[in-house]
N, C-alpha and C positions, 0 to 999 in steps of 0.2 A: 265498709265497702264504699267506693267512690261512685259518682253518678253513672259512669259507663258500666260499672259492674251491676248497679241496680237495674239498669236497662237490660243488660245481657242476660241476667239471671231472673228477670221479672216473673217468668212463669213458674220457676221453682219457688220464689218467695211467696207465691199465692198458696202453696201447698202446706197444709198443717204438718205433713211428714217431713218437710224440709225447712221452710221459713227462713228468716234472717239468721237465726242461730245455726241451723243445719248447713246453710250455704257457707257461712263463715267457717264451719268445721271443714267443709270440702276444700275451701280455698287454702286452708292451713295443712291439708293432709298430704301424705306421701304414698304413692302406689307404685308397686313393682309389677310390670307385665313381662312374663317370660314367654317369648314367642310372638312374632309379628306377622303371622300368616293368616289363615282363614278365621280362626277364633280371635287372635290378637288384634286384627284389623278393627272390627266393631268395638272391641273393648277399648282400644286406644282412642278411637274417634269419640266415643261417648264419654269416656272419662275426661277427655280434653274439653268437649263441649259443655259438660256439666260443671267444669271449673275446679277439678281436682288440682291443687296448686302445683305439686311437683310429681312428675311421672317419669319413672325409669323404664325404658323399653330395651330389652336385650334379645338378640337373635344373631346367629352367625351366618345366615343365608343371604343370598342376593335375589332380587326380583327376577323371576322367569316368566316368559309368556304364558306358560301353563298355569301360573298362579292367578292370572287375572280373571279367570272364570268365577272366582269366589273371594279373593283377598282384596277387599274393596278399599283398603288404604293405599293401594298401589295403582299406577297407571301405565299405559303403554310407553309413554316417553320416559318412564323411570326403570324400564327393563335393564338389568345389569347393575343397578344401584343397590347398595346394601339395604335390606328391608328396614332396618332401624332408621336409616337416613331418610328413606322414602316415607316411612310412617311419621317421622318428625316433621317433614314438609307438610303432610296432610293435616296433622294436628295443629300446626302453626297457622295454616290457612283458615281453620275453624276458630281457633282461639289463640292469638299470639301472646296472651298474658300468661299462659301456662309454661312452667319451666320444665322442658323435656330433656332428659339425659338419654342419649342413644349410645348403647354399648354393643358393638359388633363382636360377639364372642359366643362360644358354647359354654354354658354355665357348668361349673363343677362344684364339688362340696366346699372347697376353700372360698371361692367367690361368693357363693350363697351365704356361707357363715359370716362373711364380712358385710354383705349388703342387706340381707333380710332384716336384721335388727334395726336398720335405719328407716324402715318403711312401716306404714300403718296397716297395709293389706297387700297380699301377694296374689296375683291372678295367674294361674297355670294355664297357658294356652299352647302347651307343647303337644307333641304327637308320639312320644315314646315312653315306655314304662320306666326305664332306668332314670331318665331325667325327672319324671314325676316323683319318683321315690326320693331323689336327692332334694327336690324342692320341699316335699313334705317333711323330711327329716329336719331341714333347716328351719322350717316354720314351727315345728314342735319344739325344737331346742330354743328358739327365740320367743316362743309363745306369741306368734303372730298368726292372724286368721288367714286361711288359704281358700281361695275360690277356684274350684276345679271344674274344668269342662273338657269334653271329648266329643268328637264327631267322626263318623266314617259311614260311607254309603248313604243310607237314609235314616240312620239312628244316631242319637246323641245322648249324653249324660251330663248332669250338673249336680254339684254339691258344694257346701261350705263346711270346711273342717276348721274348728276353732277350739283348740285344747286349753284355752283359758277357761272354758266351760268344762267342769269335771265330767260331764256326761257326754261330751262330744267325742266321736271317734276321729281318727286321722285317716289319711288315704290308705296307709298300710293295714288298718283294720279291715277295710273293705277289699283291698287288693294286696294280699300279702306278697312280699318280695319273692318268697320261695314258691309261689304258685302263679307266677306271671304267665299269662297265655302267650301264644306266639304273636310276635309283632306283626301288625298289618299297617299299610300306609295308603294314603290317598292315591299315590302314584300307581299302586298295584290293584287297589280295590275300588277306587273312585269315591267321589263324595258329591252329594247334591248341593248345588251352590247356595240356595237359601238356608240350608240346614246350619251351616257354620255361622250365618248371620243371626239365626234364631238363638243358637246356643251362646254365641259370643255376646249378643245383646243382653241375654239373661245373666251372663257372667258380669257384665258391666253393671246391670241393675243390682245384683247381689253385692258387688264390691262397694257401690255407693251406699247401699243400705247398711253394710258392715260399718262403713265410715260414719254413718249417722247413728249407729248403735241399735239397729232394728232389723237384722237379718232373721228370717224365720226358717231358713233352709239348713241350719245346723242340725245334724242328726237325721237328715233326709236326703234321699237320692231321687232326683227328678230325671225321668227317662222320657226322651222325646223321639217320636216316630214321625218323620216328615210326611211319609206316605200315609195319607189319611188324617194328618194333623192331630195326632193323638199324644196326650201327655199323661204319664202315670207317675205317682209318687209312692215311695216306700220308706219306712223307717229303717235306720241303721244304728247299731249300737257300738260302743267302744269295746274292743276285744281286751279282756282283762289280762291276756297273755301277749298282747302286741309287743314286739321287741322294740318298737319306736316310742309310742306314746304311753305305754304302761311300764316302761323301764324305770327302775328306781330313781334315776336322775330327773324323770319328768312326772313322777307319781303325784306331786303336789300341784300339777297343772289344773 
């Protein structure tokens, strides 16, 4: 690290959990953030501020006035701009040394299969089950850790799926594709503004801890209730019949 980096990351360097070795890991790491909205905003800003060296942000949407109640990477003067471009501006204002790749597109299986293997951690900040299952399948196939988050109304969820660990479930173990509930959206159901900040910040924290090799949320589901500030944790197990992570092609994971 150069002198400017030693100053920028000085408070990380004081932590035994990070130190010079850990910060160097972050500077050399690659993270993929899928979704640049309510959850993706704090994830993008905190990963950039923490010095994750290369960050890919992907989203197909543009900034809308209704986003600004909770999507803190965006501003009023960037309404109409692609969310990934707006997020890149915000990230560069915090840390111009981070290499941010902004991709304005809706991810599909082919794109994920090409991009996920090139990253060290994937952070799912999307809002629909179909895309979450595509991301999960790509992470299982590439043996990459996945940090999942969700938030609607006053409730949120968070977990880390890392099938490099033989005991870790994947997203499909917890939410099977053939049992997906009806889709709901913030546009129809509403969402409490600070909730996405809480869940997104926790996703950023877990992603950084994954990169440092010290996540404790694998095999755990953290449930957040903003009303009353309640947090509950429950253990989750790999489904031995999961068609994604227990398929013979992945049984050695």
